[in-house]
C-alpha positions in Angstrom: 177.8 -22.8 59.9 174.6 -24.9 59.9 172.6 -26.0 56.9 169.2 -27.7 56.9 166.6 -28.2 54.2 163.8 -30.4 53.4 163.6 -32.4 50.2 160.8 -31.5 47.8 160.4 -34.4 45.4 158.0 -34.3 42.6 156.3 -37.4 43.8 156.1 -38.9 47.3 159.5 -40.3 48.5 157.7 -43.5 49.5 155.8 -43.9 46.2 157.1 -47.4 45.7 156.1 -48.4 49.2 152.6 -46.9 48.5 152.3 -48.9 45.3 153.4 -52.1 47.1 150.8 -51.6 49.8 148.0 -50.9 47.3 148.8 -54.0 45.2 148.9 -56.2 48.4 145.7 -54.7 49.7 143.7 -55.3 46.6 145.0 -58.8 46.3 144.1 -59.6 50.0 140.6 -58.1 49.6 139.8 -60.4 46.7 141.3 -63.4 48.3 139.4 -62.8 51.6 136.1 -62.8 49.9 136.9 -65.9 47.9 138.1 -67.8 50.9 135.0 -66.9 52.9 132.7 -68.2 50.2 134.8 -71.4 49.8 134.8 -71.9 53.6 131.0 -71.5 53.9 130.4 -73.8 50.9 132.8 -76.5 52.0 132.3 -76.2 55.8 136.1 -76.0 56.3 137.2 -74.2 59.5 140.7 -73.7 58.0 139.2 -71.9 55.0 137.2 -69.6 57.3 140.3 -68.9 59.3 142.2 -68.1 56.1 139.4 -65.6 55.2 140.0 -64.0 58.6 143.7 -64.0 57.8 143.3 -62.2 54.5 140.8 -59.8 56.1 143.4 -58.9 58.7 146.0 -58.4 55.9 143.6 -56.1 54.1 142.9 -53.9 57.1 146.6 -53.7 57.8 147.3 -52.6 54.2 144.6 -50.0 54.5 146.1 -48.6 57.7 149.6 -48.6 56.2 148.3 -46.7 53.2 146.8 -44.0 55.4 150.1 -43.9 57.4 152.2 -43.5 54.3 149.9 -40.7 53.0 149.9 -38.9 56.4 153.7 -39.2 56.7 153.9 -37.0 53.5 152.2 -34.1 55.2 154.3 -30.9 55.3 156.0 -30.1 58.6 154.3 -27.5 60.7 155.0 -25.7 64.0 153.7 -28.6 66.1 155.5 -31.2 64.0 158.7 -29.6 62.6 160.0 -32.9 61.3 156.8 -34.1 59.8 154.1 -36.6 60.8 155.9 -39.9 60.1 156.3 -41.2 63.7 152.7 -40.3 64.7 151.2 -41.9 61.6 153.1 -45.1 61.9 152.4 -45.4 65.7 148.6 -45.5 64.9 149.2 -47.9 62.0 151.2 -50.2 64.4 148.5 -50.3 67.0 145.8 -50.9 64.4 147.8 -53.7 62.7 148.6 -55.4 66.0 144.9 -55.3 67.1 143.6 -56.6 63.8 146.0 -59.6 63.7 145.4 -60.4 67.4 141.7 -60.4 66.8 142.0 -62.5 63.7 144.4 -64.9 65.5 142.1 -65.4 68.5 139.1 -66.0 66.2 140.9 -68.6 64.1 142.1 -70.5 67.2 138.6 -70.4 68.8 136.9 -71.4 65.6 139.4 -74.2 65.0 139.0 -75.7 68.5 135.2 -75.7 68.1 135.5 -77.3 64.7 137.7 -80.2 65.7 134.7 -82.3 66.7 132.2 -81.0 64.2 130.8 -82.6 61.1 132.7 -83.0 57.8 132.0 -82.3 54.2 133.1 -84.7 51.6 133.5 -82.2 48.7 136.3 -79.8 49.1 136.8 -79.1 45.4 135.8 -75.4 45.7 138.2 -74.9 48.6 141.1 -76.5 46.7 140.4 -74.2 43.7 140.3 -71.1 45.9 143.5 -72.2 47.7 145.3 -72.7 44.4 144.2 -69.3 43.0 145.0 -67.6 46.3 148.5 -69.1 46.3 149.1 -67.7 42.8 147.9 -64.2 43.7 149.8 -64.1 47.0 152.8 -65.3 45.0 152.5 -62.3 42.7 152.3 -59.9 45.6 155.2 -61.6 47.3 157.3 -61.4 44.1 156.7 -57.7 43.9 157.8 -57.3 47.5 161.0 -59.3 46.8 161.7 -57.0 43.8 161.4 -53.9 45.9 163.6 -55.4 48.6 166.3 -56.1 46.0 166.0 -52.6 44.6 166.2 -51.0 48.0 169.1 -53.2 49.2 171.0 -52.4 46.1 171.0 -48.7 46.9 172.7 -49.5 50.2 174.9 -52.2 48.7 173.7 -54.9 51.2 171.9 -58.2 50.8 168.1 -58.2 50.8 167.9 -60.2 54.0 170.2 -57.7 55.8 168.2 -54.8 54.5 164.9 -56.4 55.6 166.2 -56.9 59.2 167.5 -53.4 59.6 165.3 -51.1 57.5 162.8 -48.9 59.2 160.4 -49.0 56.2 157.7 -50.8 58.1 155.4 -51.0 55.0 158.0 -53.2 53.2 158.4 -55.3 56.4 154.6 -55.6 56.8 153.9 -56.7 53.3 156.8 -59.2 53.4 155.7 -60.7 56.6 152.0 -60.8 55.6 152.7 -62.4 52.2 155.1 -64.9 53.7 152.5 -65.8 56.4 149.8 -65.9 53.8 151.6 -68.5 51.8 152.4 -70.5 54.9 148.7 -70.3 56.0 147.6 -71.5 52.6 149.9 -74.6 52.9 148.5 -75.3 56.4 144.9 -75.0 55.2 145.5 -77.3 52.2 147.3 -79.8 54.4 144.4 -79.8 56.9 141.8 -80.1 54.2 143.6 -83.0 52.6 144.1 -84.9 55.8 140.5 -84.4 56.9 139.3 -85.6 53.5 141.5 -88.7 53.6 140.8 -89.7 57.2 137.3 -88.2 57.6 138.5 -86.7 60.9 137.7 -83.0 61.3 140.5 -82.7 63.8 143.0 -82.0 61.1 141.0 -79.2 59.5 140.3 -77.6 62.9 144.0 -78.1 63.8 145.0 -76.2 60.7 142.7 -73.4 61.8 144.4 -73.2 65.2 147.9 -73.1 63.6 146.7 -70.3 61.3 145.6 -68.4 64.4 149.0 -68.9 66.0 150.6 -67.7 62.8 148.5 -64.5 63.0 149.5 -63.8 66.6 153.2 -64.2 65.6 152.8 -61.8 62.8 151.0 -59.3 65.2 154.0 -59.4 67.5 156.6 -59.0 64.7 154.6 -56.1 63.1 154.1 -54.4 66.4 157.8 -54.6 67.2 158.8 -53.3 63.8 156.6 -50.3 64.0 157.0 -49.4 67.7 160.8 -49.5 67.3 160.6 -46.2 65.4 159.4 -44.4 68.6 162.6 -44.8 70.6 164.9 -42.5 68.6 166.5 -45.2 66.5 169.6 -44.4 64.4 170.6 -45.8 61.1 172.2 -49.3 61.4 176.0 -49.3 61.4 176.3 -50.5 57.8 173.9 -47.8 56.5 175.4 -45.1 58.7 178.8 -46.0 57.3 177.5 -45.4 53.8 176.4 -41.9 54.8 179.7 -41.3 56.5 181.6 -42.2 53.3 179.5 -39.9 51.2 180.1 -37.0 53.5 183.9 -37.7 53.7 184.0 -37.6 49.9 183.3 -33.8 50.1 185.9 -31.7 48.3 187.0 -29.5 51.2 186.3 -32.0 54.0 189.3 -33.3 55.9 187.4 -35.5 58.3 184.0 -36.2 59.9 184.5 -35.8 63.6 181.0 -36.7 64.7 177.9 -38.1 62.9 174.4 -38.6 64.3 171.5 -40.1 62.4 167.9 -40.4 63.5 164.8 -42.0 61.9 161.9 -39.6 62.0 159.8 -42.1 60.2 160.3 -45.1 57.9 161.1 -42.8 55.0 162.4 -39.8 56.8 165.9 -39.6 58.3 167.8 -36.7 59.9 171.6 -36.4 59.6 173.7 -34.2 61.8 177.5 -34.0 61.5 180.5 -32.1 62.9 182.8 -31.5 60.0 186.6 -30.8 60.1 187.0 -28.7 56.9 190.4 -28.1 55.4 192.3 -25.2 56.8 192.8 -23.7 53.4 189.0 -23.7 52.6 187.4 -20.3 52.4 183.9 -19.5 53.7 182.6 -19.7 50.2 184.2 -23.1 49.6 182.8 -24.4 52.8 179.3 -23.4 51.8 179.7 -24.8 48.3 181.0 -28.1 49.7 178.2 -28.4 52.3 175.5 -27.8 49.6 177.1 -30.4 47.3 177.3 -33.0 50.1 173.7 -32.4 51.1 172.6 -32.8 47.5 174.5 -36.0 47.0 173.1 -37.5 50.2 169.6 -36.8 49.1 170.2 -38.1 45.6 171.6 -41.4 46.8 169.4 -41.8 49.9 166.0 -40.3 49.2 164.9 -41.0 52.8 167.3 -38.4 54.1 165.1 -35.3 54.6 167.1 -33.1 56.9 170.9 -32.5 56.8 172.7 -30.4 59.5 176.4 -29.8 58.8 178.5 -27.8 61.3 182.2 -27.1 61.4 184.2 -28.8 64.1 185.1 -26.5 67.0 181.8 -25.7 68.7 180.4 -27.7 71.6 180.4 -31.4 70.7 177.2 -33.1 69.7 175.6 -35.3 72.3 176.8 -38.7 71.3 174.5 -41.8 71.3 174.3 -45.0 69.3 174.6 -42.9 66.1 177.7 -41.0 67.1 181.2 -41.4 65.8 184.3 -40.7 67.9 187.0 -38.6 66.2 189.0 -40.8 63.9 
């Protein structure tokens, strides 16, 4: 027997991720405009680079929003498991390109500014940096709250969840907010040293460091997104939680094989070979299978497809996500 169904939630399964992306995107847009104005008024290379940083963050959030929306499209004949992987592939490429462009601009602009003139009044720049730090802190706090909520579902620490989760929107916002706060500290340090010494080298140097930071974020984001394209299974700790939930089924004696596959950041396929109790009737097996599938979807909303089959047919092709008979 084989059962498969797709969850039909009343709201998008990734609604919290969408809200996180929207909040971060609006914050970054406002911050980018303020930094650009402050950079032009003060003549600070670091502030202009920070404006490019926030602009890159805004574009990335916009692309992630589109990807999250597209991933919710109903499966069709050409994409039977949905559009998650395709949507996030384009988001990954767009995000990487944006951050690389921003990084190269910041480095080039910083190098050229190291020997330029200086401005003695950086008050407006300091004000914008302080406001930006508060706004980025608000966005970062929301991301931390989501991380804690999600990690609690899997009963793991937030740091472990962040390393292993395939939800690239959460990773992207976390990395961007962390990099944004770091960039603000670099810009403020460069401004202060230039104001104290009168040497534009420090302001330009801060711009170069911000550019390097953007390139690092581009590599990390690209890796996080593109890793979804190679048939990735759930991490061992998360797969163990799915296994325990299946084994708790009323008429299930053992789970002989278990395969899991990310179809997208918020879409997981689960396939298992089940050893049902010898005394279980056909009706009991169907009832148990439906109950297990319902519990899996309730506890792990990202599980969209569940295939349960009795042990005895040809074994499943085993990969990283397989379990040997126990």
